[in-house]
C-alpha positions as CSV (number, residue, x, y, z in Angstrom):
1,M,92.3,167.3,187.5
2,S,94.8,169.1,185.4
3,G,97.8,167.4,184.1
4,Q,96.2,164.0,183.4
5,A,95.3,163.0,179.9
6,V,91.8,161.6,179.0
7,P,92.0,157.8,179.3
8,P,92.4,156.0,176.0
9,G,89.0,155.2,174.4
10,W,87.2,157.8,176.5
11,T,86.2,161.4,175.9
12,A,85.6,164.1,178.5
13,Q,81.9,164.6,179.0
14,I,80.6,168.1,178.4
15,L,79.2,169.3,181.7
16,T,76.7,172.2,181.5
17,D,75.6,172.1,185.1
18,P,77.9,174.5,187.0
19,F,78.2,172.2,190.1
20,E,78.9,169.2,188.0
21,A,81.5,171.1,186.1
22,L,83.3,171.9,189.4
23,A,83.2,168.3,190.4
24,G,84.5,166.9,187.1
25,P,86.0,165.9,184.9
26,L,83.7,163.0,184.0
27,Y,84.4,160.7,181.1
28,Q,82.3,158.7,178.6
29,R,82.9,155.8,176.3
30,P,80.4,154.9,173.6
31,H,79.9,151.2,172.7
32,Q,77.3,148.7,171.6
33,R,75.3,146.6,174.1
34,N,73.1,143.9,172.6
35,G,73.3,145.7,169.3
36,E,72.0,148.9,170.8
37,P,74.0,152.2,171.3
38,A,75.2,152.5,174.9
39,R,77.9,154.4,176.9
40,D,80.0,153.9,180.0
41,L,80.5,156.8,182.4
42,A,83.4,157.2,184.8
43,F,85.5,159.6,186.8
44,R,89.0,159.3,188.2
45,V,89.2,159.8,191.9
46,A,91.6,162.8,192.4
47,P,92.6,164.5,195.6
48,Q,89.7,167.0,195.3
49,H,87.2,164.0,195.2
50,T,88.3,162.4,198.5
51,N,87.2,162.7,202.1
52,A,89.5,163.0,205.2
53,R,90.2,159.3,205.0
54,G,91.5,159.6,201.4
55,V,88.7,157.6,199.7
56,A,86.0,158.9,197.3
57,H,83.7,161.3,199.1
58,G,80.1,160.1,199.2
59,G,79.0,163.5,197.9
60,M,81.2,163.1,194.8
61,V,79.8,159.6,194.2
62,M,76.3,161.0,194.4
63,T,77.2,163.9,192.1
64,F,78.6,161.3,189.6
65,F,75.3,159.3,189.8
66,D,73.3,162.5,189.3
67,A,75.4,163.6,186.3
68,S,75.0,160.1,184.9
69,L,71.3,160.3,184.8
């Protein structure tokens, strides 16, 4: 998704898995939850992440879930 800046407060996640790197970029935002370190994970739905109906492709959503774990 070239041309778009990383959202404020987020950093691009370093993706070492070749497939996930192709599917990215994915973002992370560290924070505290109940006094413990935590992080939120996200991705922006870009044209390469959509299906023929123009919504997030289920395969991309599952790839995001897999990368999040």
